[in-house]
Structures are given as structure tokens and as C-alpha cells.
N, CA, C and O atoms as a CHARMM CRD file, in Angstrom:
* protein
*
  256
    1    1 UNK  N    108.96300  72.68500  37.94400 PROA 1      0.00000
    2    1 UNK  CA   110.17600  72.09600  38.52800 PROA 1      0.00000
    3    1 UNK  C    110.38800  72.58700  39.95900 PROA 1      0.00000
    4    1 UNK  O    109.98000  73.69600  40.30500 PROA 1      0.00000
    5    2 UNK  N    111.01600  71.77300  40.77600 PROA 2      0.00000
    6    2 UNK  CA   111.27900  72.16400  42.17000 PROA 2      0.00000
    7    2 UNK  C    112.16000  73.41100  42.24600 PROA 2      0.00000
    8    2 UNK  O    113.04400  73.61300  41.41300 PROA 2      0.00000
    9    3 UNK  N    111.91000  74.22900  43.24200 PROA 3      0.00000
   10    3 UNK  CA   112.71700  75.43600  43.43200 PROA 3      0.00000
   11    3 UNK  C    113.65100  75.31700  44.63000 PROA 3      0.00000
   12    3 UNK  O    114.48800  76.19100  44.85400 PROA 3      0.00000
   13    4 UNK  N    113.51200  74.24100  45.40000 PROA 4      0.00000
   14    4 UNK  CA   114.34700  74.02100  46.58100 PROA 4      0.00000
   15    4 UNK  C    115.08500  72.69800  46.41500 PROA 4      0.00000
   16    4 UNK  O    114.49000  71.69500  46.02300 PROA 4      0.00000
   17    5 UNK  N    116.37800  72.69800  46.71300 PROA 5      0.00000
   18    5 UNK  CA   117.14400  71.45500  46.66500 PROA 5      0.00000
   19    5 UNK  C    116.63400  70.52100  47.75300 PROA 5      0.00000
   20    5 UNK  O    116.39100  70.94300  48.88300 PROA 5      0.00000
   21    6 UNK  N    116.47300  69.23700  47.39900 PROA 6      0.00000
   22    6 UNK  CA   115.97700  68.26400  48.37200 PROA 6      0.00000
   23    6 UNK  C    116.85900  68.19400  49.60700 PROA 6      0.00000
   24    6 UNK  O    116.35300  68.06800  50.72200 PROA 6      0.00000
   25    7 UNK  N    118.16600  68.27200  49.42200 PROA 7      0.00000
   26    7 UNK  CA   119.06800  68.19400  50.57200 PROA 7      0.00000
   27    7 UNK  C    118.81800  69.34800  51.54400 PROA 7      0.00000
   28    7 UNK  O    118.87000  69.15500  52.75800 PROA 7      0.00000
   29    8 UNK  N    118.55000  70.54000  51.02300 PROA 8      0.00000
   30    8 UNK  CA   118.27300  71.68500  51.89700 PROA 8      0.00000
   31    8 UNK  C    116.92900  71.52500  52.59600 PROA 8      0.00000
   32    8 UNK  O    116.79000  71.88600  53.76500 PROA 8      0.00000
   33    9 UNK  N    115.93900  70.98700  51.88900 PROA 9      0.00000
   34    9 UNK  CA   114.63300  70.74500  52.49500 PROA 9      0.00000
   35    9 UNK  C    114.73800  69.73900  53.63400 PROA 9      0.00000
   36    9 UNK  O    114.19800  69.95900  54.71800 PROA 9      0.00000
   37   10 UNK  N    115.43500  68.63200  53.38400 PROA 10     0.00000
   38   10 UNK  CA   115.59300  67.59700  54.40700 PROA 10     0.00000
   39   10 UNK  C    116.33800  68.15500  55.61500 PROA 10     0.00000
   40   10 UNK  O    115.93600  67.92100  56.75400 PROA 10     0.00000
   41   11 UNK  N    117.41200  68.88600  55.37600 PROA 11     0.00000
   42   11 UNK  CA   118.17300  69.45700  56.49000 PROA 11     0.00000
   43   11 UNK  C    117.33100  70.44000  57.30200 PROA 11     0.00000
   44   11 UNK  O    117.43800  70.48100  58.52700 PROA 11     0.00000
   45   12 UNK  N    116.49900  71.22600  56.63300 PROA 12     0.00000
   46   12 UNK  CA   115.61900  72.15500  57.34800 PROA 12     0.00000
   47   12 UNK  C    114.59500  71.40200  58.18700 PROA 12     0.00000
   48   12 UNK  O    114.34800  71.76000  59.33900 PROA 12     0.00000
   49   13 UNK  N    113.99600  70.35400  57.60900 PROA 13     0.00000
   50   13 UNK  CA   113.02800  69.54900  58.35800 PROA 13     0.00000
   51   13 UNK  C    113.66600  68.91200  59.58200 PROA 13     0.00000
   52   13 UNK  O    113.07000  68.88800  60.65900 PROA 13     0.00000
   53   14 UNK  N    114.87500  68.39700  59.41600 PROA 14     0.00000
   54   14 UNK  CA   115.56800  67.77900  60.54800 PROA 14     0.00000
   55   14 UNK  C    115.87400  68.80600  61.63300 PROA 14     0.00000
   56   14 UNK  O    115.71800  68.52300  62.82100 PROA 14     0.00000
   57   15 UNK  N    116.30600  69.99000  61.23100 PROA 15     0.00000
   58   15 UNK  CA   116.64500  71.02600  62.21100 PROA 15     0.00000
   59   15 UNK  C    115.40900  71.47000  62.99200 PROA 15     0.00000
   60   15 UNK  O    115.44700  71.57400  64.21800 PROA 15     0.00000
   61   16 UNK  N    114.32300  71.72900  62.28200 PROA 16     0.00000
   62   16 UNK  CA   113.09900  72.20100  62.93700 PROA 16     0.00000
   63   16 UNK  C    112.52500  71.13100  63.85600 PROA 16     0.00000
   64   16 UNK  O    112.16700  71.42500  64.99600 PROA 16     0.00000
   65   17 UNK  N    112.43400  69.89200  63.37300 PROA 17     0.00000
   66   17 UNK  CA   111.85700  68.83500  64.21000 PROA 17     0.00000
   67   17 UNK  C    112.73700  68.53500  65.41300 PROA 17     0.00000
   68   17 UNK  O    112.22400  68.25600  66.49700 PROA 17     0.00000
   69   18 UNK  N    114.04400  68.58800  65.24200 PROA 18     0.00000
   70   18 UNK  CA   114.94600  68.35900  66.36800 PROA 18     0.00000
   71   18 UNK  C    114.73900  69.42200  67.44300 PROA 18     0.00000
   72   18 UNK  O    114.64100  69.10700  68.62900 PROA 18     0.00000
   73   19 UNK  N    114.67400  70.66900  67.02200 PROA 19     0.00000
   74   19 UNK  CA   114.47600  71.77600  67.96400 PROA 19     0.00000
   75   19 UNK  C    113.13600  71.64900  68.68800 PROA 19     0.00000
   76   19 UNK  O    113.06300  71.81600  69.90500 PROA 19     0.00000
   77   20 UNK  N    112.08900  71.35600  67.93900 PROA 20     0.00000
   78   20 UNK  CA   110.75300  71.24300  68.55200 PROA 20     0.00000
   79   20 UNK  C    110.66600  70.05300  69.49600 PROA 20     0.00000
   80   20 UNK  O    110.09400  70.16300  70.58100 PROA 20     0.00000
   81   21 UNK  N    111.22800  68.91800  69.09400 PROA 21     0.00000
   82   21 UNK  CA   111.19000  67.73900  69.96300 PROA 21     0.00000
   83   21 UNK  C    111.94400  67.98600  71.26100 PROA 21     0.00000
   84   21 UNK  O    111.46800  67.63000  72.33900 PROA 21     0.00000
   85   22 UNK  N    113.11900  68.59500  71.16000 PROA 22     0.00000
   86   22 UNK  CA   113.91800  68.86200  72.35800 PROA 22     0.00000
   87   22 UNK  C    113.23000  69.86700  73.28200 PROA 22     0.00000
   88   22 UNK  O    113.35100  69.77500  74.50300 PROA 22     0.00000
   89   23 UNK  N    112.50900  70.82600  72.70000 PROA 23     0.00000
   90   23 UNK  CA   111.79200  71.80800  73.52400 PROA 23     0.00000
   91   23 UNK  C    110.53500  71.22700  74.15300 PROA 23     0.00000
   92   23 UNK  O    110.18300  71.58000  75.27900 PROA 23     0.00000
   93   24 UNK  N    109.85700  70.33800  73.43600 PROA 24     0.00000
   94   24 UNK  CA   108.61000  69.77000  73.94800 PROA 24     0.00000
   95   24 UNK  C    108.84700  68.63000  74.92600 PROA 24     0.00000
   96   24 UNK  O    108.10800  68.47900  75.89800 PROA 24     0.00000
   97   25 UNK  N    109.86700  67.83200  74.67300 PROA 25     0.00000
   98   25 UNK  CA   110.14700  66.66800  75.50900 PROA 25     0.00000
   99   25 UNK  C    111.49500  66.86500  76.19900 PROA 25     0.00000
  100   25 UNK  O    112.53200  66.45300  75.67900 PROA 25     0.00000
  101   26 UNK  N    111.47200  67.48900  77.35600 PROA 26     0.00000
  102   26 UNK  CA   112.71000  67.80400  78.06300 PROA 26     0.00000
  103   26 UNK  C    113.47900  66.54800  78.44300 PROA 26     0.00000
  104   26 UNK  O    114.70800  66.57600  78.51800 PROA 26     0.00000
  105   27 UNK  N    112.77400  65.44500  78.68300 PROA 27     0.00000
  106   27 UNK  CA   113.45000  64.18100  78.99600 PROA 27     0.00000
  107   27 UNK  C    114.32600  63.73500  77.83900 PROA 27     0.00000
  108   27 UNK  O    115.38900  63.14800  78.04500 PROA 27     0.00000
  109   28 UNK  N    113.88300  64.01300  76.63100 PROA 28     0.00000
  110   28 UNK  CA   114.66100  63.65300  75.44800 PROA 28     0.00000
  111   28 UNK  C    115.98400  64.40600  75.44100 PROA 28     0.00000
  112   28 UNK  O    117.02700  63.84600  75.10400 PROA 28     0.00000
  113   29 UNK  N    115.93100  65.66400  75.81200 PROA 29     0.00000
  114   29 UNK  CA   117.14400  66.48600  75.83800 PROA 29     0.00000
  115   29 UNK  C    118.16800  65.90900  76.81900 PROA 29     0.00000
  116   29 UNK  O    119.36500  65.87200  76.53600 PROA 29     0.00000
  117   30 UNK  N    117.67400  65.46200  77.97500 PROA 30     0.00000
  118   30 UNK  CA   118.57200  64.91600  78.99300 PROA 30     0.00000
  119   30 UNK  C    119.06300  63.52000  78.62500 PROA 30     0.00000
  120   30 UNK  O    120.23400  63.19900  78.82500 PROA 30     0.00000
  121   31 UNK  N    118.17400  62.69300  78.08900 PROA 31     0.00000
  122   31 UNK  CA   118.53500  61.31100  77.76400 PROA 31     0.00000
  123   31 UNK  C    119.42900  61.23100  76.53400 PROA 31     0.00000
  124   31 UNK  O    120.28700  60.35400  76.43500 PROA 31     0.00000
  125   32 UNK  N    119.22200  62.14600  75.60600 PROA 32     0.00000
  126   32 UNK  CA   119.98100  62.11700  74.35400 PROA 32     0.00000
  127   32 UNK  C    120.84100  63.36300  74.29500 PROA 32     0.00000
  128   32 UNK  O    120.56100  64.28800  73.53200 PROA 32     0.00000
  129   33 UNK  N    121.87800  63.38300  75.09600 PROA 33     0.00000
  130   33 UNK  CA   122.71200  64.56900  75.25000 PROA 33     0.00000
  131   33 UNK  C    123.79600  64.61100  74.17800 PROA 33     0.00000
  132   33 UNK  O    124.98400  64.46600  74.46800 PROA 33     0.00000
  133   34 UNK  N    123.36900  64.81100  72.94300 PROA 34     0.00000
  134   34 UNK  CA   124.29800  64.94100  71.81800 PROA 34     0.00000
  135   34 UNK  C    123.91200  66.18800  71.03500 PROA 34     0.00000
  136   34 UNK  O    122.77200  66.64600  71.12600 PROA 34     0.00000
  137   35 UNK  N    124.83800  66.73800  70.27500 PROA 35     0.00000
  138   35 UNK  CA   124.51600  67.96400  69.53500 PROA 35     0.00000
  139   35 UNK  C    123.53900  67.75200  68.37600 PROA 35     0.00000
  140   35 UNK  O    122.92500  68.71300  67.91200 PROA 35     0.00000
  141   36 UNK  N    123.38500  66.51900  67.90600 PROA 36     0.00000
  142   36 UNK  CA   122.45200  66.25300  66.80600 PROA 36     0.00000
  143   36 UNK  C    121.48100  65.15500  67.20600 PROA 36     0.00000
  144   36 UNK  O    121.84000  64.23700  67.94300 PROA 36     0.00000
  145   37 UNK  N    120.24900  65.25200  66.71700 PROA 37     0.00000
  146   37 UNK  CA   119.23700  64.24700  67.02100 PROA 37     0.00000
  147   37 UNK  C    119.14000  63.23100  65.89200 PROA 37     0.00000
  148   37 UNK  O    119.08300  62.02600  66.13900 PROA 37     0.00000
  149   38 UNK  N    119.12300  63.71200  64.66100 PROA 38     0.00000
  150   38 UNK  CA   118.96500  62.83800  63.49800 PROA 38     0.00000
  151   38 UNK  C    120.32100  62.46200  62.91500 PROA 38     0.00000
  152   38 UNK  O    121.31000  63.16800  63.10900 PROA 38     0.00000
  153   39 UNK  N    120.35400  61.34500  62.20100 PROA 39     0.00000
  154   39 UNK  CA   121.58300  60.97200  61.49500 PROA 39     0.00000
  155   39 UNK  C    121.75300  61.90200  60.29300 PROA 39     0.00000
  156   39 UNK  O    120.80700  62.58000  59.89300 PROA 39     0.00000
  157   40 UNK  N    122.93700  61.93400  59.72800 PROA 40     0.00000
  158   40 UNK  CA   123.19900  62.80000  58.58500 PROA 40     0.00000
  159   40 UNK  C    122.58100  62.25500  57.30100 PROA 40     0.00000
  160   40 UNK  O    122.40300  62.99600  56.33500 PROA 40     0.00000
  161   41 UNK  N    122.25700  60.97600  57.28800 PROA 41     0.00000
  162   41 UNK  CA   121.76000  60.36000  56.05400 PROA 41     0.00000
  163   41 UNK  C    120.25200  60.52600  55.90300 PROA 41     0.00000
  164   41 UNK  O    119.53800  60.80000  56.86800 PROA 41     0.00000
  165   42 UNK  N    119.78800  60.35200  54.67100 PROA 42     0.00000
  166   42 UNK  CA   118.36100  60.35300  54.36500 PROA 42     0.00000
  167   42 UNK  C    118.16000  59.64600  53.03200 PROA 42     0.00000
  168   42 UNK  O    119.11500  59.43300  52.28500 PROA 42     0.00000
  169   43 UNK  N    116.92000  59.28400  52.73800 PROA 43     0.00000
  170   43 UNK  CA   116.59700  58.61000  51.48700 PROA 43     0.00000
  171   43 UNK  C    115.51400  59.39300  50.76300 PROA 43     0.00000
  172   43 UNK  O    114.53800  59.83200  51.37100 PROA 43     0.00000
  173   44 UNK  N    115.69400  59.56300  49.46900 PROA 44     0.00000
  174   44 UNK  CA   114.68700  60.18800  48.62600 PROA 44     0.00000
  175   44 UNK  C    114.45000  59.25000  47.45700 PROA 44     0.00000
  176   44 UNK  O    115.39800  58.81900  46.80000 PROA 44     0.00000
  177   45 UNK  N    113.19600  58.93200  47.19400 PROA 45     0.00000
  178   45 UNK  CA   112.86200  58.04900  46.07800 PROA 45     0.00000
  179   45 UNK  C    111.83900  58.69600  45.16800 PROA 45     0.00000
  180   45 UNK  O    111.18100  59.66900  45.53700 PROA 45     0.00000
  181   46 UNK  N    111.71600  58.14800  43.99000 PROA 46     0.00000
  182   46 UNK  CA   110.75400  58.64800  43.01800 PROA 46     0.00000
  183   46 UNK  C    109.85900  57.50800  42.56900 PROA 46     0.00000
  184   46 UNK  O    110.31100  56.36900  42.45300 PROA 46     0.00000
  185   47 UNK  N    108.60700  57.80400  42.31800 PROA 47     0.00000
  186   47 UNK  CA   107.67500  56.77000  41.86000 PROA 47     0.00000
  187   47 UNK  C    107.16800  57.08300  40.46000 PROA 47     0.00000
  188   47 UNK  O    106.15800  56.52700  40.02700 PROA 47     0.00000
  189   48 UNK  N    107.85100  57.96000  39.75600 PROA 48     0.00000
  190   48 UNK  CA   107.52800  58.23100  38.35800 PROA 48     0.00000
  191   48 UNK  C    106.13400  58.77500  38.11200 PROA 48     0.00000
  192   48 UNK  O    105.56400  58.53900  37.04700 PROA 48     0.00000
  193   49 UNK  N    105.57300  59.49300  39.06400 PROA 49     0.00000
  194   49 UNK  CA   104.26700  60.10000  38.86800 PROA 49     0.00000
  195   49 UNK  C    103.09600  59.16600  39.09200 PROA 49     0.00000
  196   49 UNK  O    101.96400  59.51100  38.75300 PROA 49     0.00000
  197   50 UNK  N    103.33600  57.99300  39.65400 PROA 50     0.00000
  198   50 UNK  CA   102.24300  57.05700  39.93800 PROA 50     0.00000
  199   50 UNK  C    101.31000  57.65900  40.98600 PROA 50     0.00000
  200   50 UNK  O    101.76600  58.36600  41.88500 PROA 50     0.00000
  201   51 UNK  N    100.01700  57.38700  40.88000 PROA 51     0.00000
  202   51 UNK  CA    99.07800  57.89000  41.90000 PROA 51     0.00000
  203   51 UNK  C     99.41900  57.34700  43.28600 PROA 51     0.00000
  204   51 UNK  O     99.93200  56.23500  43.41700 PROA 51     0.00000
  205   52 UNK  N     99.13400  58.13100  44.30500 PROA 52     0.00000
  206   52 UNK  CA    99.46500  57.76600  45.67700 PROA 52     0.00000
  207   52 UNK  C     98.86200  56.42200  46.06900 PROA 52     0.00000
  208   52 UNK  O     99.51700  55.63300  46.75100 PROA 52     0.00000
  209   53 UNK  N     97.63600  56.14800  45.65600 PROA 53     0.00000
  210   53 UNK  CA    96.99600  54.87300  45.99700 PROA 53     0.00000
  211   53 UNK  C     97.76300  53.68700  45.41600 PROA 53     0.00000
  212   53 UNK  O     97.84800  52.63900  46.05600 PROA 53     0.00000
  213   54 UNK  N     98.31300  53.83400  44.23200 PROA 54     0.00000
  214   54 UNK  CA    99.10600  52.76200  43.61200 PROA 54     0.00000
  215   54 UNK  C    100.37600  52.52900  44.41900 PROA 54     0.00000
  216   54 UNK  O    100.76400  51.38500  44.65500 PROA 54     0.00000
  217   55 UNK  N    101.02100  53.60500  44.83900 PROA 55     0.00000
  218   55 UNK  CA   102.24400  53.49200  45.63900 PROA 55     0.00000
  219   55 UNK  C    101.93400  52.83800  46.98400 PROA 55     0.00000
  220   55 UNK  O    102.67400  51.95800  47.42400 PROA 55     0.00000
  221   56 UNK  N    100.84900  53.25600  47.64500 PROA 56     0.00000
  222   56 UNK  CA   100.46300  52.65300  48.93000 PROA 56     0.00000
  223   56 UNK  C    100.21100  51.16000  48.78100 PROA 56     0.00000
  224   56 UNK  O    100.66800  50.36200  49.59900 PROA 56     0.00000
  225   57 UNK  N     99.48000  50.78500  47.73200 PROA 57     0.00000
  226   57 UNK  CA    99.16500  49.37500  47.50600 PROA 57     0.00000
  227   57 UNK  C    100.45000  48.57600  47.27000 PROA 57     0.00000
  228   57 UNK  O    100.58800  47.46200  47.77600 PROA 57     0.00000
  229   58 UNK  N    101.37900  49.13600  46.51200 PROA 58     0.00000
  230   58 UNK  CA   102.65700  48.46800  46.25100 PROA 58     0.00000
  231   58 UNK  C    103.41100  48.23300  47.56100 PROA 58     0.00000
  232   58 UNK  O    103.92000  47.13800  47.79800 PROA 58     0.00000
  233   59 UNK  N    103.48200  49.25900  48.40900 PROA 59     0.00000
  234   59 UNK  CA   104.20100  49.13900  49.68100 PROA 59     0.00000
  235   59 UNK  C    103.54100  48.09800  50.57400 PROA 59     0.00000
  236   59 UNK  O    104.23000  47.28500  51.18900 PROA 59     0.00000
  237   60 UNK  N    102.22400  48.11200  50.65000 PROA 60     0.00000
  238   60 UNK  CA   101.50900  47.14800  51.49100 PROA 60     0.00000
  239   60 UNK  C    101.76500  45.71700  51.04300 PROA 60     0.00000
  240   60 UNK  O    101.86000  44.81900  51.88000 PROA 60     0.00000
  241   61 UNK  N    101.87800  45.49000  49.75800 PROA 61     0.00000
  242   61 UNK  CA   102.11800  44.13800  49.25900 PROA 61     0.00000
  243   61 UNK  C    103.57500  43.70400  49.43900 PROA 61     0.00000
  244   61 UNK  O    103.88200  42.51900  49.30500 PROA 61     0.00000
  245   62 UNK  N    104.47000  44.63600  49.73600 PROA 62     0.00000
  246   62 UNK  CA   105.87700  44.30000  49.96300 PROA 62     0.00000
  247   62 UNK  C    106.11200  43.78200  51.37300 PROA 62     0.00000
  248   62 UNK  O    107.17100  43.22000  51.65300 PROA 62     0.00000
  249   63 UNK  N    105.16500  43.95800  52.24500 PROA 63     0.00000
  250   63 UNK  CA   105.34100  43.58800  53.65500 PROA 63     0.00000
  251   63 UNK  C    105.08900  42.11600  53.91300 PROA 63     0.00000
  252   63 UNK  O    104.90200  41.71800  55.06300 PROA 63     0.00000
  253   64 UNK  N    105.08100  41.31600  52.89300 PROA 64     0.00000
  254   64 UNK  CA   105.01100  39.87600  53.00200 PROA 64     0.00000
  255   64 UNK  C    103.80900  39.31000  53.60000 PROA 64     0.00000
  256   64 UNK  O    103.69400  38.09000  53.71800 PROA 64     0.00000
């Protein structure tokens, strides 16, 4: 079973990527002068243990 709450994992990923992006791309810091880079929302889905190739094929066929 997971040992980390998904919400905490997502928030950590957003914080780290925001910090790294702002440090690497200084233009981004100037152009996007807000205290947060990412929105507060996120999506988490489950595929019931289906193999990754099955999930990829399903997504590709959804693109019309």
C-alpha cells in the first residue's frame, strides 16, 4: 500500500518543479510574476492494474 498521500506527493512535485523552472528560466519569473506557478487543482486516476501498454492503447484510440 502507498505510504505517501497523493495530495502531498502532488504538492511536493508542484513546489519542486515551480522552483526549478523559475530558477532555470529567468524570463518565466519576470513574465509570470505571481506567487504560484501551478493551479491548485490536479487529477488522479486509476486503471485497475491494467498493463501500461493497454492504457496507452486505450488513450491513443480516444483521440478520434
